[in-house]
N, C-alpha and C positions, 0 to 999 in steps of 0.2 A: 504494500500500500504506500503510495507516494502522494503527499499533499502538495498542491500547487497554490501559490499566492503570487501576486505580481513580483517578479524578480526574486522569488524565494522558493526553493524546493526543499522540503523537509523529508529526509529518509530516516526512519527509525533505525537506531544503531543495532538493536538486538531484535531477534524474533519475538521475544517476550514483550518488548515495547510495541511492536507491530500488532500483536494480538490484543494488548491492552487498549491501543488506539482504536481498534475496531469495535470495542464494547461501548454501550451507551454510557454517558457520563465521563467521557475521556478528556473533558476540557482541562482539568488540572494537569494531566500528563502532557497534553499538547502545549499548554503554557510553559511547563517546565522545559520541554524539548526546544521550544522556540527561544526561551530566554537563554538556554545554554548555547544555542546556535548563535544568537545575537552577541552574547559575551565573547564567543570564540572568534567572531569576525567583526572587527570594528568597522570595516568599510560598509557593512550591511546598513549601518545607520545612515550612510550617505546614499545608498542605493534605494532604500525604502523610505517613503515619506508617510509618517503616521500622523493623521489629522484628528484634531478634536473639532467640535463645531466652531469654536472660536477661531481656529487656524484656517478654516476654509475661506478662499477668496470670495 
């Protein structure tokens, strides 16, 4: 299972993570994997633009 977002592809590192991501309520694991990926790649902050309502033009 590969999740795609603009300019970001997240591949679970282990089969166990892949199985857990496929289960309902996998939001916390997804957030953990994304934060790990973001911390490991500083340039991701420049590639992805995260908007709040106030930030939108």
